[in-house]
C-alpha positions in Angstrom: 0.0 0.0 0.0 1.3 3.5 -0.9 0.3 6.1 1.6 -0.1 9.7 0.4 1.4 12.4 2.7 -0.6 15.1 0.9 -3.1 16.7 3.1 -6.7 16.3 1.7 -8.4 19.4 0.5 -11.6 20.0 2.5 -14.8 20.7 0.7 -15.0 24.1 2.5 -11.6 25.1 1.0 -12.7 24.2 -2.5 -15.9 26.2 -2.1 -14.0 29.2 -0.7 -11.6 29.2 -3.7 -14.5 28.9 -6.1 -16.3 31.7 -4.4 -13.2 33.9 -4.5 -12.7 33.3 -8.2 -16.3 34.0 -8.9 -16.1 37.3 -6.9 -13.0 38.4 -8.8 -14.6 37.5 -12.2 -17.8 39.5 -11.4 -15.8 42.4 -10.0 -13.5 42.5 -13.1 -16.5 42.2 -15.5 -18.3 45.0 -13.6 -15.3 47.3 -13.8 -14.8 46.6 -17.5 -18.5 47.3 -18.2 -18.5 50.5 -16.2 -15.2 51.8 -17.5 -15.7 55.5 -18.1 -13.7 58.7 -18.8 -11.4 60.2 -21.4 -9.7 57.6 -23.5 -12.1 54.8 -22.9 -12.1 52.4 -25.9 -15.3 50.9 -27.3 -16.7 48.2 -25.0 -17.5 44.8 -26.4 -20.3 45.0 -28.9 -20.0 48.8 -29.4 -19.4 50.5 -32.7 -17.0 53.4 -33.2 -18.8 56.2 -34.9 -16.2 58.9 -34.8 -12.4 58.5 -34.5 -11.8 62.2 -35.4 -11.4 61.7 -39.2 -13.5 63.2 -41.9 -13.7 59.7 -43.5 -15.5 58.3 -40.5 -17.7 61.4 -40.1 -19.0 60.9 -43.7 -19.4 57.2 -43.2 -21.5 57.2 -40.0 -23.1 60.7 -39.8 -25.6 62.8 -41.7 -27.2 66.2 -41.2 -30.5 66.4 -39.3 -32.8 68.0 -41.8 -35.1 69.8 -39.3 -37.2 72.9 -39.9 -34.2 75.3 -39.7 -31.7 73.1 -41.7 -29.7 75.4 -44.1 -26.7 73.4 -45.2 -26.3 70.6 -47.6 -24.4 67.3 -47.9 -21.5 66.5 -47.7 -21.2 67.5 -44.0 -19.2 70.8 -43.6 -17.9 70.1 -40.1 -14.2 70.4 -40.7 -11.4 68.0 -39.7 -9.0 69.7 -37.4 -5.9 68.9 -35.3 -6.0 67.9 -31.7 -4.1 70.8 -30.0 -2.6 68.3 -27.6 -1.6 65.4 -29.7 -1.9 66.6 -33.3 -4.3 63.7 -34.2 -7.3 64.4 -36.3 -10.5 65.6 -34.7 -13.8 67.0 -35.9 -14.9 70.6 -35.2 -18.5 71.6 -34.8 -17.8 75.0 -36.5 -20.1 74.5 -39.5 -20.6 77.8 -41.3 -24.4 77.4 -41.4 -24.5 77.4 -37.6 -22.9 80.8 -37.2 -24.5 83.0 -34.6 -25.9 80.2 -32.5 -28.3 79.0 -35.2 -28.9 75.5 -33.7 -30.7 73.1 -36.0 -29.1 74.7 -39.1 -26.2 72.2 -39.3 -26.6 69.7 -36.5 -25.3 66.2 -37.3 -26.8 62.8 -36.3 -25.7 59.2 -36.6 -27.2 57.4 -39.6 -28.0 54.5 -37.2 -31.1 55.1 -35.0 -31.6 53.7 -31.5 -33.9 53.1 -28.7 -31.8 52.0 -25.7 -28.1 52.5 -25.9 -24.8 53.1 -24.1 -22.7 55.9 -25.5 -19.3 57.5 -25.0 -18.6 61.0 -26.3 -15.3 63.0 -26.0 -15.2 66.7 -26.6 -13.0 69.8 -26.2 -14.3 73.3 -25.9 -11.6 75.5 -27.6 -12.9 79.0 -26.7 -14.6 80.7 -23.8 -18.4 80.4 -24.1 -18.0 77.5 -26.6 -21.4 75.9 -27.1 -22.6 72.6 -28.6 -24.7 69.8 -27.3 -25.1 66.0 -27.2 -28.6 64.8 -28.0 -29.9 61.4 -26.9 -32.1 59.9 -29.6 -32.0 63.3 -31.3 -34.4 64.5 -28.5 -32.9 65.0 -25.1 -29.9 67.3 -24.7 -26.9 66.9 -22.4 -25.5 70.4 -22.6 -22.0 71.4 -23.8 -21.5 75.1 -22.7 -18.4 76.7 -21.3 -18.8 78.9 -18.3 -22.4 78.0 -17.2 -23.5 75.4 -14.6 -27.2 76.2 -14.5 -30.1 74.1 -15.8 -29.0 75.3 -19.3 -25.3 74.9 -18.5 -22.5 72.4 -18.8 -23.5 68.7 -18.3 -27.1 69.5 -17.4 -29.9 67.3 -18.7 -31.2 70.5 -20.1 -33.9 72.4 -18.2 -34.5 69.4 -15.9 -31.5 68.0 -14.0 -28.4 69.8 -12.7 -25.2 67.7 -12.5 -24.5 66.6 -9.0 -20.8 67.6 -9.3 -18.9 70.1 -11.5 -16.4 67.9 -13.4 -15.7 70.1 -16.4 -12.0 70.4 -17.1 -12.1 73.8 -18.8 -11.2 75.3 -22.2 -8.5 73.4 -24.1 -9.0 70.1 -22.2 -10.6 66.8 -23.3 -13.8 65.8 -21.5 -16.0 62.7 -21.7 -19.6 61.8 -21.3 -20.5 58.2 -20.7 -24.2 57.6 -21.0 -26.8 54.9 -20.5 -30.1 55.7 -22.0 -33.5 54.0 -21.9 -36.0 55.1 -24.4 -39.6 56.0 -23.6 -42.0 53.0 -23.5 -45.4 52.8 -25.2 -48.4 50.6 -24.9 -51.1 50.6 -27.6 -49.6 53.8 -28.9 -49.7 55.6 -25.5 -46.7 56.7 -23.5 -46.5 54.6 -20.3 -42.9 55.2 -19.2 -40.7 58.3 -19.7 -37.2 58.1 -21.0 -34.3 57.8 -18.5 -30.6 58.3 -18.4 -27.5 57.9 -16.3 -24.5 60.1 -17.1 -20.8 60.0 -16.0 -18.8 63.1 -16.7 -15.0 62.6 -16.7 -15.4 59.4 -14.8 -17.8 60.7 -12.1 -21.5 59.9 -12.0 -23.4 63.2 -12.3 -26.9 62.0 -13.2 -28.2 58.7 -11.7 -31.2 57.2 -13.5 -32.9 60.5 -14.1 -36.4 60.5 -15.8 -36.7 63.0 -18.6 -40.0 64.7 -19.1 -39.9 66.2 -22.6 -38.0 67.6 -25.6 -36.9 71.2 -25.0 -36.1 73.9 -27.6 -39.0 73.6 -29.9 -39.1 72.0 -33.4 -35.6 73.2 -34.3 -34.1 71.3 -31.5 -34.8 67.7 -32.5 -37.4 65.0 -32.9 -40.8 65.7 -31.3 -39.7 69.2 -30.3 -42.7 70.6 -32.0 -45.2 68.1 -30.7 -47.4 69.5 -27.9 -44.6 71.9 -26.8 -42.1 69.0 -26.6 -44.3 66.8 -24.4 -45.6 64.8 -27.3 -42.9 62.1 -27.3 -43.3 59.5 -30.0 -41.9 55.9 -30.4 -39.6 56.8 -33.4 -36.0 55.7 -32.8 -33.4 58.5 -33.1 -29.7 58.9 -33.5 -27.1 60.5 -31.3 -26.9 64.1 -32.4 -24.2 66.7 -32.1 -25.1 70.4 -32.2 -23.5 73.1 -34.3 -23.8 76.6 -32.8 -21.1 78.6 -34.5 -18.3 77.5 -32.1 -15.3 75.2 -32.6 -16.1 72.4 -30.1 -13.9 69.4 -31.0 -15.1 65.7 -31.0 -13.4 62.4 -31.2 -13.8 58.8 -29.8 -17.5 58.5 -30.0 -18.9 55.0 -29.7 -22.3 53.5 -29.1 -23.6 50.1 -28.1 -27.2 49.3 -28.7 -28.9 47.9 -25.6 -32.1 46.2 -24.5 -32.9 47.4 -21.1 -35.8 45.5 -19.6 -36.5 47.4 -16.4 -36.8 51.1 -15.8 -33.2 51.5 -14.6 -30.2 53.0 -16.4 -27.7 53.0 -13.6 -24.3 51.4 -14.4 
Protein backbone atom coordinates (compact mmCIF):
# COMPACT_ATOMS: atom_id res chain seq x y z
CA UNK A 1 0.00 0.00 0.00
CA UNK A 2 1.27 3.47 -0.89
CA UNK A 3 0.33 6.12 1.61
CA UNK A 4 -0.06 9.69 0.44
CA UNK A 5 1.42 12.39 2.66
CA UNK A 6 -0.59 15.05 0.88
CA UNK A 7 -3.14 16.71 3.11
CA UNK A 8 -6.67 16.27 1.71
CA UNK A 9 -8.43 19.40 0.54
CA UNK A 10 -11.56 19.99 2.53
CA UNK A 11 -14.79 20.72 0.66
CA UNK A 12 -15.01 24.06 2.47
CA UNK A 13 -11.64 25.09 1.04
CA UNK A 14 -12.73 24.21 -2.50
CA UNK A 15 -15.93 26.17 -2.11
CA UNK A 16 -14.03 29.16 -0.73
CA UNK A 17 -11.63 29.15 -3.67
CA UNK A 18 -14.50 28.91 -6.15
CA UNK A 19 -16.34 31.73 -4.42
CA UNK A 20 -13.21 33.90 -4.47
CA UNK A 21 -12.65 33.28 -8.20
CA UNK A 22 -16.30 34.04 -8.93
CA UNK A 23 -16.11 37.29 -6.94
CA UNK A 24 -12.96 38.38 -8.80
CA UNK A 25 -14.57 37.53 -12.15
CA UNK A 26 -17.75 39.47 -11.37
CA UNK A 27 -15.79 42.43 -10.03
CA UNK A 28 -13.54 42.51 -13.09
CA UNK A 29 -16.49 42.21 -15.46
CA UNK A 30 -18.28 45.00 -13.63
CA UNK A 31 -15.27 47.30 -13.80
CA UNK A 32 -14.80 46.61 -17.49
CA UNK A 33 -18.46 47.30 -18.21
CA UNK A 34 -18.47 50.49 -16.17
CA UNK A 35 -15.20 51.83 -17.52
CA UNK A 36 -15.66 55.54 -18.09
CA UNK A 37 -13.71 58.74 -18.78
CA UNK A 38 -11.44 60.22 -21.43
CA UNK A 39 -9.67 57.61 -23.53
CA UNK A 40 -12.13 54.78 -22.86
CA UNK A 41 -12.08 52.41 -25.86
CA UNK A 42 -15.27 50.89 -27.26
CA UNK A 43 -16.66 48.17 -25.01
CA UNK A 44 -17.52 44.76 -26.40
CA UNK A 45 -20.35 45.01 -28.88
CA UNK A 46 -19.99 48.77 -29.37
CA UNK A 47 -19.40 50.49 -32.71
CA UNK A 48 -16.96 53.36 -33.16
CA UNK A 49 -18.84 56.19 -34.85
CA UNK A 50 -16.17 58.89 -34.84
CA UNK A 51 -12.41 58.52 -34.53
CA UNK A 52 -11.78 62.17 -35.42
CA UNK A 53 -11.38 61.71 -39.17
CA UNK A 54 -13.52 63.20 -41.92
CA UNK A 55 -13.75 59.75 -43.51
CA UNK A 56 -15.49 58.26 -40.47
CA UNK A 57 -17.68 61.37 -40.13
CA UNK A 58 -18.95 60.93 -43.69
CA UNK A 59 -19.36 57.19 -43.21
CA UNK A 60 -21.47 57.25 -40.05
CA UNK A 61 -23.15 60.66 -39.80
CA UNK A 62 -25.62 62.85 -41.68
CA UNK A 63 -27.23 66.23 -41.21
CA UNK A 64 -30.46 66.40 -39.28
CA UNK A 65 -32.79 68.03 -41.77
CA UNK A 66 -35.12 69.79 -39.34
CA UNK A 67 -37.18 72.95 -39.95
CA UNK A 68 -34.15 75.26 -39.71
CA UNK A 69 -31.72 73.13 -41.73
CA UNK A 70 -29.75 75.37 -44.10
CA UNK A 71 -26.69 73.39 -45.17
CA UNK A 72 -26.25 70.56 -47.63
CA UNK A 73 -24.35 67.32 -47.90
CA UNK A 74 -21.51 66.54 -47.68
CA UNK A 75 -21.16 67.53 -44.04
CA UNK A 76 -19.25 70.80 -43.61
CA UNK A 77 -17.93 70.09 -40.09
CA UNK A 78 -14.17 70.41 -40.72
CA UNK A 79 -11.43 68.01 -39.74
CA UNK A 80 -8.96 69.75 -37.41
CA UNK A 81 -5.89 68.85 -35.35
CA UNK A 82 -6.02 67.90 -31.70
CA UNK A 83 -4.15 70.81 -30.04
CA UNK A 84 -2.63 68.35 -27.55
CA UNK A 85 -1.62 65.35 -29.70
CA UNK A 86 -1.92 66.61 -33.29
CA UNK A 87 -4.26 63.74 -34.17
CA UNK A 88 -7.30 64.38 -36.35
CA UNK A 89 -10.50 65.57 -34.66
CA UNK A 90 -13.79 66.97 -35.94
CA UNK A 91 -14.87 70.56 -35.24
CA UNK A 92 -18.51 71.62 -34.82
CA UNK A 93 -17.76 74.97 -36.52
CA UNK A 94 -20.06 74.49 -39.52
CA UNK A 95 -20.56 77.84 -41.30
CA UNK A 96 -24.35 77.35 -41.37
CA UNK A 97 -24.49 77.37 -37.57
CA UNK A 98 -22.86 80.79 -37.23
CA UNK A 99 -24.50 83.02 -34.64
CA UNK A 100 -25.85 80.17 -32.53
CA UNK A 101 -28.31 78.99 -35.15
CA UNK A 102 -28.92 75.53 -33.72
CA UNK A 103 -30.71 73.15 -36.03
CA UNK A 104 -29.11 74.68 -39.11
CA UNK A 105 -26.21 72.20 -39.35
CA UNK A 106 -26.55 69.66 -36.54
CA UNK A 107 -25.27 66.16 -37.33
CA UNK A 108 -26.78 62.85 -36.29
CA UNK A 109 -25.74 59.22 -36.60
CA UNK A 110 -27.16 57.40 -39.58
CA UNK A 111 -28.00 54.52 -37.24
CA UNK A 112 -31.05 55.12 -35.03
CA UNK A 113 -31.57 53.75 -31.53
CA UNK A 114 -33.93 53.12 -28.69
CA UNK A 115 -31.85 51.96 -25.69
CA UNK A 116 -28.08 52.45 -25.88
CA UNK A 117 -24.84 53.14 -24.08
CA UNK A 118 -22.69 55.93 -25.55
CA UNK A 119 -19.28 57.48 -25.03
CA UNK A 120 -18.56 61.01 -26.33
CA UNK A 121 -15.29 62.95 -25.97
CA UNK A 122 -15.25 66.70 -26.58
CA UNK A 123 -13.03 69.75 -26.15
CA UNK A 124 -14.25 73.35 -25.94
CA UNK A 125 -11.59 75.50 -27.60
CA UNK A 126 -12.86 78.99 -26.71
CA UNK A 127 -14.60 80.74 -23.83
CA UNK A 128 -18.36 80.43 -24.11
CA UNK A 129 -18.05 77.54 -26.57
CA UNK A 130 -21.43 75.94 -27.14
CA UNK A 131 -22.61 72.64 -28.60
CA UNK A 132 -24.70 69.76 -27.27
CA UNK A 133 -25.09 65.99 -27.22
CA UNK A 134 -28.64 64.84 -27.99
CA UNK A 135 -29.86 61.41 -26.93
CA UNK A 136 -32.13 59.92 -29.58
CA UNK A 137 -32.03 63.34 -31.27
CA UNK A 138 -34.39 64.53 -28.52
CA UNK A 139 -32.87 65.02 -25.07
CA UNK A 140 -29.86 67.30 -24.70
CA UNK A 141 -26.85 66.93 -22.44
CA UNK A 142 -25.50 70.45 -22.63
CA UNK A 143 -21.98 71.40 -23.75
CA UNK A 144 -21.51 75.06 -22.75
CA UNK A 145 -18.38 76.66 -21.31
CA UNK A 146 -18.83 78.93 -18.29
CA UNK A 147 -22.39 77.98 -17.25
CA UNK A 148 -23.48 75.44 -14.63
CA UNK A 149 -27.22 76.21 -14.50
CA UNK A 150 -30.07 74.08 -15.81
CA UNK A 151 -29.03 75.27 -19.26
CA UNK A 152 -25.33 74.88 -18.49
CA UNK A 153 -22.52 72.37 -18.84
CA UNK A 154 -23.51 68.74 -18.29
CA UNK A 155 -27.13 69.52 -17.43
CA UNK A 156 -29.89 67.28 -18.70
CA UNK A 157 -31.17 70.47 -20.12
CA UNK A 158 -33.86 72.38 -18.22
CA UNK A 159 -34.51 69.40 -15.94
CA UNK A 160 -31.54 68.05 -14.00
CA UNK A 161 -28.39 69.76 -12.70
CA UNK A 162 -25.18 67.69 -12.54
CA UNK A 163 -24.45 66.62 -8.96
CA UNK A 164 -20.78 67.59 -9.35
CA UNK A 165 -18.90 70.10 -11.51
CA UNK A 166 -16.41 67.93 -13.40
CA UNK A 167 -15.71 70.09 -16.45
CA UNK A 168 -11.95 70.43 -17.05
CA UNK A 169 -12.15 73.78 -18.84
CA UNK A 170 -11.21 75.25 -22.20
CA UNK A 171 -8.52 73.36 -24.10
CA UNK A 172 -8.99 70.07 -22.21
CA UNK A 173 -10.64 66.83 -23.28
CA UNK A 174 -13.81 65.80 -21.49
CA UNK A 175 -15.96 62.68 -21.72
CA UNK A 176 -19.63 61.85 -21.29
CA UNK A 177 -20.51 58.20 -20.66
CA UNK A 178 -24.22 57.63 -20.98
CA UNK A 179 -26.76 54.87 -20.49
CA UNK A 180 -30.10 55.73 -22.04
CA UNK A 181 -33.45 53.96 -21.93
CA UNK A 182 -36.04 55.13 -24.42
CA UNK A 183 -39.63 55.97 -23.57
CA UNK A 184 -42.00 53.01 -23.49
CA UNK A 185 -45.38 52.84 -25.18
CA UNK A 186 -48.39 50.55 -24.93
CA UNK A 187 -51.11 50.59 -27.56
CA UNK A 188 -49.56 53.79 -28.89
CA UNK A 189 -49.70 55.59 -25.54
CA UNK A 190 -46.72 56.73 -23.49
CA UNK A 191 -46.46 54.60 -20.33
CA UNK A 192 -42.86 55.20 -19.21
CA UNK A 193 -40.72 58.32 -19.65
CA UNK A 194 -37.15 58.09 -21.02
CA UNK A 195 -34.33 57.78 -18.48
CA UNK A 196 -30.57 58.34 -18.42
CA UNK A 197 -27.48 57.89 -16.28
CA UNK A 198 -24.47 60.06 -17.12
CA UNK A 199 -20.83 60.00 -16.04
CA UNK A 200 -18.76 63.13 -16.66
CA UNK A 201 -14.99 62.60 -16.72
CA UNK A 202 -15.41 59.37 -14.79
CA UNK A 203 -17.76 60.68 -12.10
CA UNK A 204 -21.47 59.90 -11.99
CA UNK A 205 -23.38 63.18 -12.25
CA UNK A 206 -26.88 61.95 -13.19
CA UNK A 207 -28.20 58.69 -11.75
CA UNK A 208 -31.18 57.17 -13.53
CA UNK A 209 -32.93 60.48 -14.14
CA UNK A 210 -36.36 60.53 -15.75
CA UNK A 211 -36.67 62.99 -18.63
CA UNK A 212 -39.98 64.75 -19.08
CA UNK A 213 -39.88 66.22 -22.56
CA UNK A 214 -37.99 67.58 -25.57
CA UNK A 215 -36.86 71.18 -25.04
CA UNK A 216 -36.10 73.91 -27.55
CA UNK A 217 -39.00 73.64 -29.95
CA UNK A 218 -39.14 72.05 -33.41
CA UNK A 219 -35.63 73.25 -34.32
CA UNK A 220 -34.05 71.27 -31.47
CA UNK A 221 -34.81 67.69 -32.49
CA UNK A 222 -37.41 64.98 -32.92
CA UNK A 223 -40.77 65.74 -31.29
CA UNK A 224 -39.68 69.24 -30.27
CA UNK A 225 -42.72 70.64 -32.03
CA UNK A 226 -45.20 68.06 -30.69
CA UNK A 227 -47.37 69.49 -27.88
CA UNK A 228 -44.58 71.86 -26.77
CA UNK A 229 -42.09 68.98 -26.63
CA UNK A 230 -44.29 66.79 -24.43
CA UNK A 231 -45.63 64.77 -27.34
CA UNK A 232 -42.90 62.13 -27.34
CA UNK A 233 -43.27 59.45 -30.01
CA UNK A 234 -41.86 55.94 -30.37
CA UNK A 235 -39.64 56.77 -33.36
CA UNK A 236 -36.00 55.69 -32.84
CA UNK A 237 -33.42 58.46 -33.08
CA UNK A 238 -29.68 58.85 -33.53
CA UNK A 239 -27.05 60.46 -31.34
CA UNK A 240 -26.91 64.11 -32.43
CA UNK A 241 -24.19 66.74 -32.06
CA UNK A 242 -25.11 70.42 -32.24
CA UNK A 243 -23.51 73.14 -34.35
CA UNK A 244 -23.83 76.58 -32.76
CA UNK A 245 -21.10 78.55 -34.47
CA UNK A 246 -18.27 77.49 -32.14
CA UNK A 247 -15.33 75.17 -32.57
CA UNK A 248 -16.09 72.35 -30.15
CA UNK A 249 -13.92 69.36 -31.03
CA UNK A 250 -15.12 65.75 -31.01
CA UNK A 251 -13.44 62.36 -31.15
CA UNK A 252 -13.76 58.79 -29.82
CA UNK A 253 -17.53 58.52 -30.04
CA UNK A 254 -18.87 54.99 -29.73
CA UNK A 255 -22.30 53.51 -29.15
CA UNK A 256 -23.58 50.11 -28.09
CA UNK A 257 -27.22 49.27 -28.71
CA UNK A 258 -28.86 47.89 -25.56
CA UNK A 259 -32.10 46.17 -24.54
CA UNK A 260 -32.87 47.44 -21.05
CA UNK A 261 -35.76 45.49 -19.58
CA UNK A 262 -36.48 47.37 -16.38
CA UNK A 263 -36.78 51.14 -15.84
CA UNK A 264 -33.21 51.53 -14.56
CA UNK A 265 -30.21 52.98 -16.40
CA UNK A 266 -27.67 52.96 -13.56
CA UNK A 267 -24.31 51.37 -14.36
